[in-house]
C-alpha positions in Angstrom: -3.8 -20.4 12.2 -6.4 -19.5 15.0 -8.3 -17.6 12.2 -8.5 -20.9 9.9 -9.6 -23.0 13.0 -12.1 -20.2 14.1 -13.6 -20.5 10.7 -13.4 -24.3 10.9 -15.3 -23.9 14.0 -18.3 -22.1 12.9 -19.4 -25.5 10.9 -18.0 -28.3 13.4 -18.7 -27.0 16.8 -22.0 -27.7 18.1 -23.9 -24.4 19.3 -24.3 -26.0 22.8 -20.2 -25.9 23.0 -19.9 -22.4 21.4 -22.5 -21.1 24.3 -20.5 -22.6 26.7 -17.3 -20.6 25.8 -15.4 -22.1 22.6 -14.6 -18.7 21.3 -13.8 -16.9 24.4 -11.6 -19.9 25.4 -9.9 -19.9 22.2 -9.4 -15.9 22.3 -7.7 -16.6 25.8 -5.3 -19.6 24.7 -3.9 -17.3 21.8 -3.5 -14.0 24.0 -1.4 -16.3 25.7 0.5 -18.0 22.9 1.0 -14.2 21.5 2.2 -13.0 25.1 4.5 -15.9 25.3 6.0 -14.9 22.1 6.6 -10.9 22.7 7.6 -10.7 26.3 10.9 -9.9 27.2 10.2 -10.6 30.8 10.8 -14.2 32.2 7.9 -13.9 34.9 5.6 -12.4 32.1 6.9 -15.6 30.1 5.1 -17.8 32.9 2.3 -15.9 33.2 1.3 -16.2 29.7 2.1 -19.8 29.8 -0.7 -20.0 32.6 -3.1 -17.7 30.7 -2.9 -20.1 27.5 -2.9 -23.1 30.0 -6.1 -22.0 31.2 -7.5 -21.5 27.6 -6.4 -24.9 26.7 -7.6 -26.3 29.5 -11.3 -25.2 28.8 -10.8 -26.0 25.0 -9.9 -29.8 25.9 -13.1 -30.5 28.5 -15.6 -28.8 26.0 -18.5 -31.2 25.6 -17.5 -33.0 28.9 -17.3 -36.5 27.7 -15.3 -39.3 29.9 -12.6 -39.5 27.0 -12.1 -35.8 27.2 -12.1 -35.5 31.3 -9.4 -38.4 31.0 -7.3 -36.7 28.5 -7.8 -33.9 30.3 -6.4 -34.9 33.7 -3.1 -36.3 32.0 -2.6 -32.9 30.2 -3.1 -31.0 33.3 -1.0 -33.0 35.7 2.1 -33.0 33.5 1.2 -29.1 32.7 0.8 -28.8 36.5 4.6 -30.1 37.1 5.8 -28.4 34.5 4.8 -25.0 35.2 5.5 -25.8 39.1 9.2 -26.1 37.8 9.1 -23.4 36.0 7.7 -20.9 38.5 10.5 -22.5 41.4 13.0 -21.8 38.7 12.0 -18.3 38.1 11.8 -17.4 41.7 15.3 -18.9 42.2 16.8 -17.1 39.1 15.2 -13.8 40.8 17.2 -14.3 44.0 20.2 -14.7 42.1 20.6 -12.0 39.7 17.6 -9.7 41.5 16.1 -8.9 38.2 13.5 -10.6 35.6 14.2 -8.9 32.8 15.9 -11.1 29.8 18.3 -8.3 28.6 19.6 -8.0 31.9 19.8 -11.3 33.1 22.1 -12.0 29.9 24.3 -9.4 31.1 24.6 -10.2 34.6 25.2 -14.1 33.5 27.9 -13.3 31.2 29.9 -11.8 34.0 29.0 -14.3 37.0 32.1 -15.9 38.2 30.3 -18.7 40.0 28.2 -20.6 37.3 27.0 -23.2 39.2 23.5 -21.6 40.3 23.1 -20.7 36.4 24.0 -24.7 35.5 21.1 -25.6 37.9 18.7 -22.8 36.4 19.4 -24.3 33.3 18.5 -27.9 34.0 15.4 -26.4 35.6 14.2 -24.5 32.7 15.1 -27.3 30.4 13.2 -29.9 32.0 10.1 -27.6 32.5 9.9 -26.6 28.9 10.5 -30.4 27.8 7.2 -31.4 29.6 5.4 -28.4 28.0 7.2 -29.5 24.6 6.3 -33.2 24.8 10.0 -33.8 24.4 11.5 -37.3 24.9 10.9 -39.0 27.9 8.1 -36.6 28.8 6.1 -36.9 26.0 3.6 -39.4 26.8 1.2 -36.7 27.8 0.4 -35.6 24.2 -0.7 -38.7 22.4 -2.9 -39.5 25.3 -4.7 -36.3 25.2 -4.8 -34.8 21.9 -6.8 -37.2 20.4 -9.8 -36.2 22.9 -11.3 -33.0 22.0 -12.9 -31.8 18.8 -10.6 -31.9 15.8 -10.3 -28.2 15.5 -9.0 -28.1 19.3 -6.6 -30.5 18.2 -5.5 -28.6 15.5 -5.0 -25.3 17.6 -2.9 -27.4 19.8 -0.9 -29.4 17.8 -0.2 -26.5 15.7 0.8 -24.1 18.4 1.5 -25.2 21.9 4.1 -27.6 21.9 6.2 -24.8 19.5 5.5 -22.1 22.4 7.4 -25.0 24.8 10.5 -25.3 22.8 10.8 -21.5 21.7 10.8 -20.9 25.1 13.8 -23.5 25.7 15.5 -21.9 22.8 15.2 -18.5 23.8 16.0 -19.1 27.4 19.0 -21.7 27.1 20.4 -20.0 23.9 19.7 -16.3 25.0 20.5 -16.1 28.8 22.9 -19.1 29.5 25.1 -19.9 26.3 27.5 -21.6 27.9 25.8 -23.5 30.1 23.8 -24.5 27.3 26.9 -25.6 25.1 27.9 -27.7 28.0 24.8 -29.3 28.1 24.6 -29.7 24.3 25.4 -33.6 24.1 22.3 -34.1 26.3 19.9 -32.1 24.0 21.1 -34.2 21.3 20.2 -37.2 22.8 16.7 -35.8 23.7 16.1 -34.4 20.1 17.1 -37.6 18.4 15.3 -40.0 21.0 12.1 -37.5 20.4 12.4 -38.2 16.9 12.6 -41.5 16.7 9.8 -42.4 19.5 7.6 -40.3 17.6 8.2 -41.7 14.2 8.1 -45.6 15.6 4.7 -44.2 17.0 3.4 -42.9 14.0 4.2 -46.1 12.3 2.2 -48.4 15.0 -1.3 -46.0 15.1 -4.6 -47.5 13.0 -6.2 -44.2 13.8 -5.9 -41.0 11.8 -5.7 -38.5 14.9 -3.4 -40.9 16.9 -0.8 -41.0 13.7 -0.6 -37.1 13.6 0.1 -36.8 17.2 3.1 -38.8 17.0 3.7 -36.7 13.8 3.8 -33.6 16.4 6.4 -35.1 18.7 8.7 -35.8 15.5 8.5 -32.1 14.8 9.8 -31.1 18.4 12.4 -33.6 18.0 13.4 -31.6 14.9 13.2 -27.9 16.5 15.4 -29.1 19.3 18.3 -29.8 17.4 18.9 -26.1 17.5 20.0 -26.6 21.0 22.6 -29.6 20.3 24.7 -27.8 18.0 28.1 -26.2 19.0 28.6 -22.7 19.7 29.4 -20.0 17.5 33.1 -19.9 16.8 35.5 -20.1 14.0 35.6 -22.4 11.2 33.0 -24.6 9.7 31.8 -26.0 12.7 30.8 -22.0 14.3 28.3 -21.8 11.3 26.5 -24.8 12.6 24.5 -23.2 15.3 23.5 -20.0 13.0 22.4 -22.6 10.3 20.9 -24.7 12.7 19.1 -22.3 14.5 17.5 -21.0 11.2 16.4 -24.4 10.1 14.5 -24.7 13.4 12.8 -21.5 12.9 12.2 -22.5 9.4 10.6 -25.8 10.7 8.6 -24.7 13.4 7.0 -22.4 10.9 5.9 -25.1 8.5 5.3 -27.0 11.5 2.8 -24.6 12.7 1.1 -24.4 9.3 1.0 -28.2 8.0 0.1 -30.1 11.4 -2.9 -27.4 11.9 -4.1 -28.0 8.3 -3.4 -32.0 8.6 -5.8 -31.9 11.8 -8.3 -30.2 9.7 -8.3 -31.9 7.0 -8.6 -35.2 9.5 -11.6 -33.8 10.7 -12.9 -33.5 7.3 -12.1 -37.0 6.7 -13.4 -38.2 9.7 -16.8 -36.7 9.0 -17.1 -38.1 5.6 -16.1 -41.5 6.5 -17.8 -41.3 10.0 -14.9 -42.3 11.8 -10.9 -42.0 12.4 -10.1 -45.3 12.1 -7.9 -46.3 9.4 -9.5 -49.9 9.8 -13.0 -48.4 9.0 -12.5 -45.5 6.6 -11.2 -47.2 3.8 -12.4 -45.9 0.6 -12.0 -42.3 1.0 -9.4 -41.7 -1.9 -12.1 -43.3 -4.4 -14.5 -41.3 -3.6 -13.1 -37.7 -2.6 -9.7 -37.8 -5.0 -9.2 -34.0 -5.0 -9.3 -33.9 -1.1 -7.3 -37.4 -0.8 -4.7 -35.5 -3.0 -4.2 -32.6 -0.7 -4.3 -34.8 2.3 -1.4 -36.9 0.3 0.7 -33.4 -0.1 0.3 -32.5 3.6 1.6 -36.2 4.8 4.3 -35.7 2.4 5.3 -32.2 3.6 5.2 -33.6 7.2 7.5 -36.3 5.8 10.2 -33.6 4.7 9.8 -35.0 1.2 11.0 -32.9 -1.6 9.8 -30.4 -2.7 7.2 -29.4 -0.1 7.8 -27.4 2.9 9.2 -30.0 5.4 12.3 -30.8 3.0 14.0 -27.2 3.2 14.3 -26.9 7.0 15.3 -30.4 7.5 18.1 -29.7 5.0 19.3 -26.8 7.0 19.2 -29.1 10.1 21.2 -32.1 8.4 23.6 -29.1 7.4 24.0 -27.6 10.7 24.5 -31.3 12.6 27.2 -32.4 10.0 29.1 -29.3 10.5 28.9 -29.6 14.1 30.4 -32.5 14.0 27.3 -34.4 15.0 26.6 -37.1 11.9 24.4 -39.5 14.3 22.2 -36.9 15.1 22.0 -36.1 11.1 21.2 -39.7 10.4 18.4 -39.5 13.4 16.5 -36.5 11.4 16.8 -38.7 8.2 15.5 -42.2 9.7 12.3 -40.2 11.5 11.7 -38.6 8.5 12.1 -41.9 6.5 10.0 -43.9 8.9 7.2 -41.0 8.8 7.6 -41.3 5.1 6.9 -45.2 5.3 3.8 -44.4 8.1 2.4 -41.5 5.4 1.3 -43.7 2.5 0.3 -46.2 4.4 -2.2 -44.0 6.2 -3.1 -42.7 2.5 -3.6 -46.4 1.5 -5.6 -47.5 4.2 -7.9 -44.3 4.3 
């Protein structure tokens, strides 16, 4: 994703912004993203979050336009609150366990008699990571900021940054505090469902291509968060729900990283060809550029979860897992949000 964005940026980012550090900020952000995915120490996870945030702040304000600065203010404030909660939770965790190594924490948490502090830790981490992942009701910063920078920057952000937040939530809550995660599963189910529905309805209401994609990102985060809501492994069919759901969430994250990045980059090309990203002013693009429009339609169908495209298969696993876990209403939320996106996507294509 970063390689494709870097190639795209050589043609789309002006020389002035490249001289002010577009590529150094890009490498700094990717260093933070990569570090967050591979670290086995929870304080290092916090540090890598800070590194990727520094890089993303720099990318967000390049150009220094009023709209960019306004979006950066909202982005920075919510992420500052989330990072502060993350640091507080990590300090509290170290006070309880005396270690920051995730493997050691998992072993010690398993034999602790008093689980009240662990439950508090789980709540703090979930709120912090929900802010970073743009989950309901803490999602408003994403559609308020991701449409302000260059398309290539939005593509990087949408493809990678919320996924790091939801990945951290799954890794910390599932690996370190599984009993507390299981106890909080009904809350996670409601958060996932409302994130999907809110994102889909928001996408349906948009008349700007990039704002539509912002809400499509939120729908994807809700789908990935379904893994946190499934019952713990155990005997019977329901015991398979967590395993199948986690596999579906990982597959959906990979799909979303690739497809959402491609959609933002394609939206940048569409805006360049039409001179605007407003769907009301863009009209006729599909008649003038049929091959490009066909590619765009394939990506829109993929993000909607239609067969046989890439978004369909992880949704099958997630629906199967929610039904096995006796959560049919959550399965319905996955299907309804996908149906709403399926209505919104051809609308975008027709207006564009």
